[in-house]
C-alpha positions as CSV (number, residue, x, y, z in Angstrom):
1,M,-33.8,209.6,19.3
2,S,-33.8,211.2,22.8
3,T,-36.5,210.7,25.3
4,T,-38.3,213.8,24.0
5,P,-38.2,213.6,20.2
6,S,-37.5,216.9,18.3
7,V,-39.3,217.7,15.1
8,L,-38.4,220.6,12.7
9,F,-40.9,221.6,10.0
10,V,-39.3,223.4,7.0
11,C,-41.0,225.2,4.1
12,V,-39.9,228.1,2.0
13,H,-41.5,231.1,3.7
14,N,-42.2,229.6,7.2
15,A,-45.5,231.4,6.9
16,G,-48.1,228.7,6.0
17,R,-47.5,224.9,5.9
18,S,-44.7,224.7,8.4
19,Q,-46.5,227.0,10.8
20,M,-49.7,225.0,10.6
21,A,-47.8,221.8,11.1
22,Q,-46.0,223.3,14.2
23,G,-49.4,224.4,15.5
24,F,-51.0,221.0,15.1
25,L,-48.0,219.1,16.6
26,T,-47.8,221.4,19.6
27,H,-51.6,221.1,20.1
28,L,-51.6,217.3,19.9
29,A,-48.3,216.4,21.6
30,G,-47.8,219.2,24.1
31,D,-44.4,219.0,25.8
32,A,-44.0,215.3,24.7
33,I,-42.4,216.4,21.4
34,E,-40.1,219.4,20.9
35,V,-41.5,221.3,17.9
36,R,-39.8,224.0,15.7
37,S,-40.4,225.4,12.3
38,A,-38.2,227.5,9.9
39,G,-38.0,228.6,6.3
40,S,-35.3,228.7,3.7
41,A,-36.5,232.2,2.7
42,P,-38.9,233.4,5.5
43,T,-41.4,236.2,4.9
44,E,-42.2,239.0,7.4
45,S,-45.3,237.5,8.8
46,I,-47.5,234.4,8.9
47,N,-50.0,233.9,6.1
48,P,-53.4,235.4,7.3
49,A,-55.3,232.6,5.5
50,A,-53.3,230.0,7.5
51,V,-54.0,231.9,10.7
52,T,-57.8,231.9,9.9
53,A,-57.8,228.3,8.9
54,M,-56.1,227.2,12.1
55,A,-58.4,229.4,14.2
56,E,-61.4,227.5,12.7
57,V,-60.1,224.3,14.3
58,G,-59.3,226.0,17.6
59,I,-55.5,226.5,17.2
60,D,-54.0,229.9,17.5
61,I,-50.8,230.4,15.6
62,T,-50.7,234.2,15.9
63,G,-47.9,234.2,18.4
64,Q,-45.5,232.6,15.9
65,S,-43.3,234.4,13.5
66,P,-41.3,233.2,10.4
67,K,-37.7,232.1,11.2
68,I,-34.7,231.5,9.1
69,L,-33.5,227.9,8.6
70,R,-30.2,227.5,10.5
71,P,-27.9,224.4,10.2
72,D,-27.7,224.1,14.0
73,T,-31.6,223.9,14.2
74,V,-31.5,221.0,11.7
75,Q,-28.7,219.2,13.4
76,A,-30.5,219.4,16.8
77,S,-33.6,217.8,15.4
78,D,-34.5,214.1,15.3
79,V,-36.9,214.4,12.5
80,V,-36.9,217.2,9.8
81,I,-40.0,217.4,7.6
82,T,-39.6,219.5,4.5
83,M,-42.5,220.9,2.6
84,G,-41.4,222.2,-0.8
85,C,-38.1,223.8,0.2
86,G,-36.0,221.6,-2.2
87,D,-32.3,221.3,-1.5
88,A,-32.2,224.3,0.9
89,C,-32.2,222.1,3.9
90,P,-28.7,221.1,5.1
91,Y,-28.0,217.4,5.5
92,F,-26.6,215.9,8.8
93,P,-26.1,212.1,9.3
94,G,-28.4,210.7,11.9
95,V,-31.3,213.1,11.2
96,D,-34.5,211.5,9.8
97,Y,-35.5,213.6,6.8
98,R,-39.0,213.4,5.3
99,D,-40.7,215.3,2.6
100,W,-44.4,216.1,2.7
101,K,-45.9,217.0,-0.7
102,L,-48.3,219.8,0.0
103,D,-49.6,222.7,-2.0
104,D,-48.2,226.1,-1.1
105,P,-50.9,228.3,0.5
106,A,-49.0,231.5,-0.3
107,G,-51.4,234.0,-1.9
108,K,-54.4,231.8,-1.5
109,G,-57.6,232.5,0.4
110,V,-58.9,230.5,3.3
111,E,-61.1,228.3,1.1
112,A,-58.0,227.0,-0.7
113,V,-56.0,226.7,2.6
114,R,-58.5,224.5,4.4
115,P,-57.7,221.3,2.4
116,I,-54.0,221.9,2.9
117,R,-54.6,222.4,6.6
118,D,-56.6,219.1,6.7
119,Q,-53.8,217.2,4.9
120,I,-51.3,218.6,7.4
121,R,-53.5,217.6,10.4
122,A,-53.7,214.0,9.1
123,L,-49.9,213.8,8.5
124,V,-49.2,215.2,12.0
125,E,-51.6,212.8,13.6
126,D,-49.8,209.9,12.0
127,L,-46.5,211.5,13.1
128,V,-47.7,211.6,16.7
129,T,-48.8,208.0,16.6
130,E,-45.3,207.1,15.3
131,L,-43.3,209.2,17.7
132,L,-45.5,208.6,20.8
133,P,-46.8,205.1,20.4
134,A,-48.0,205.0,24.0
135,R,-50.6,207.7,23.1
136,A,-52.0,205.7,20.2
């Protein structure tokens, strides 16, 4: 891993889970970790319930937009965290792949998205502790 670790969050639509994870990691790690997200079949816009759920904890993800998963983005990442995208993520030797089992917030209201958001926050906090042990 380089001096600045690079993390890519991948889900199907890049509209909910991966955007929330990117928001949390950017908020918690700042410039200490390079953070990206993408989707295997991205939608046009971010899930409004995810935007609301993140705003409730003081994180604004409205400036983000869904992006298509590209092989070069995967290859340039130290850690790739998938969230329900199956085999859509290309494999490259030397990249650390992890799969987070999380419910898909697509089509759900903010009440249903809050527990998913909270799971993501806990997982991201653990990731920060792992990748930036000096901050722990």
